[in-house]
C-alpha positions in Angstrom: 98.6 -121.5 179.2 101.8 -119.3 178.5 103.3 -116.8 181.1 102.4 -113.5 180.3 103.7 -110.4 181.0 102.8 -107.2 182.4 104.6 -104.1 183.4 103.3 -102.2 186.2 104.5 -98.8 187.5 104.6 -97.5 191.1 104.2 -93.4 190.9 103.8 -91.0 193.7 105.6 -88.4 195.7 109.0 -88.4 197.1 108.9 -91.1 200.5 105.3 -92.3 200.0 106.3 -96.0 200.5 106.6 -97.3 196.8 109.6 -99.2 197.3 108.7 -100.4 200.6 105.2 -101.8 199.1 107.1 -103.4 196.1 109.4 -105.1 198.5 106.8 -106.2 200.7 105.3 -107.8 197.8 108.4 -109.2 196.4 110.0 -110.3 199.2 107.7 -110.2 202.0 110.3 -107.6 204.0 109.5 -104.1 205.5 112.4 -101.9 206.9 112.1 -98.9 208.4 115.6 -97.9 206.8 114.4 -95.0 204.4 115.9 -95.9 201.0 115.8 -93.2 198.4 114.6 -94.6 195.0 117.3 -93.1 192.5 115.8 -93.4 188.6 114.4 -96.5 188.5 114.3 -100.1 190.2 112.8 -102.6 189.0 111.8 -105.8 190.0 109.9 -109.1 188.7 107.4 -111.4 190.7 105.4 -114.3 189.3 101.6 -114.8 190.0 98.6 -117.0 188.7 95.5 -115.2 188.6 92.6 -117.5 187.6 94.5 -120.3 185.4 96.5 -117.7 184.0 100.0 -117.4 185.0 101.5 -113.7 184.9 105.5 -112.4 185.1 105.0 -108.8 186.8 107.7 -106.4 186.0 107.6 -104.0 188.9 109.2 -100.2 188.0 109.7 -98.4 191.0 110.3 -94.5 189.7 111.7 -92.2 192.2 109.6 -89.7 193.6 111.8 -87.0 193.4 109.3 -84.5 191.7 111.9 -82.7 189.4 112.1 -85.3 186.7 108.9 -85.3 185.4 110.2 -85.0 181.8 112.5 -88.6 182.9 109.4 -89.9 184.2 107.2 -90.2 180.9 109.6 -92.2 179.3 109.9 -94.8 182.0 105.7 -95.1 181.6 106.2 -96.3 178.0 105.1 -100.0 178.0 102.9 -100.5 181.1 99.9 -102.1 181.5 99.0 -100.7 184.6 100.0 -98.8 187.6 99.6 -97.3 191.4 99.6 -93.9 192.1 101.1 -94.2 196.4 100.1 -91.5 198.4 101.2 -91.9 202.0 98.2 -90.7 204.3 99.7 -88.6 206.3 100.8 -85.9 204.1 97.7 -84.5 201.9 100.5 -82.8 199.4 100.5 -86.7 198.2 97.1 -86.7 196.8 98.1 -83.7 194.7 101.3 -85.5 193.5 99.4 -88.5 192.6 96.4 -86.1 190.8 99.3 -85.0 188.6 100.9 -87.9 188.0 97.4 -89.8 186.6 97.4 -86.8 184.3 100.9 -87.4 183.1 100.2 -91.1 182.7 97.1 -90.7 180.6 98.9 -88.2 178.4 101.8 -91.0 178.0 100.2 -94.5 178.0 96.2 -93.1 177.5 93.8 -95.3 179.6 95.3 -98.1 181.4 94.1 -99.9 185.0 95.2 -98.2 188.2 94.7 -97.6 191.5 95.1 -95.2 194.0 96.7 -96.9 197.1 96.5 -94.8 200.2 99.7 -96.3 202.1 100.3 -96.2 206.1 97.3 -97.7 207.1 99.1 -98.2 210.2 99.5 -94.6 211.0 95.5 -94.0 210.1 94.8 -91.6 213.0 97.6 -89.2 211.7 96.0 -88.9 208.2 95.8 -85.7 206.4 93.9 -87.4 203.3 90.2 -87.4 204.4 87.4 -90.1 203.3 85.6 -87.3 201.2 89.2 -86.7 199.0 89.0 -90.1 198.6 85.0 -90.0 197.9 85.9 -87.0 195.4 87.9 -89.2 193.5 86.1 -92.2 193.6 82.8 -90.4 191.6 86.1 -89.6 189.2 86.1 -93.0 188.9 89.2 -93.9 190.5 89.9 -97.0 192.2 91.1 -96.5 196.0 93.2 -99.4 198.1 94.3 -98.7 201.4 97.8 -100.4 202.1 100.6 -100.7 204.9 103.8 -101.9 203.8 104.9 -102.1 207.8 101.9 -104.6 208.7 101.4 -106.1 205.4 97.7 -104.6 205.0 96.5 -105.0 201.5 99.6 -105.1 199.9 98.9 -108.7 198.0 95.2 -107.8 197.5 96.5 -104.4 195.9 98.9 -106.2 193.4 96.3 -109.1 192.8 93.6 -106.5 191.8 95.3 -104.5 189.7 96.9 -107.7 187.8 93.2 -109.1 187.3 92.3 -105.6 186.0 94.9 -105.8 183.6 94.5 -109.2 182.5 90.8 -108.1 181.7 91.5 -105.6 179.6 94.1 -107.2 177.4 
């Protein structure tokens, strides 16, 4: 079986950990140093789901909230996406809900997961279980990750990839 290419977009507000999640997944590294993404950064990673080889093209889209109109262009052709939030900042969940509407308006109904990142800081979380339950009731799938300690990162990409393959 040949290689299937799938585009995944990382969406979320400023400093939620999109770049850190991609770096952890692609290069198995984490840096405490904050690097602002300007525009979009594209990485690739190959993986196998079942007997299917998949090349993921990961679009890490800047979290600067002023560029909503530019972002829609970046979403074209995506097979799936992550809405990334920072568990310690409730405002990032509101931003994720806005971005989900933009994604649906731009590309329709494609697989996505809400990621609540920074599991390593769980005692400081502002996003509550009732917030997540409300979204689950709306049909959202929620994953908890930590780019810092590698909690759930590979699993998140694997689950999204499997869901994308199941819908093609």
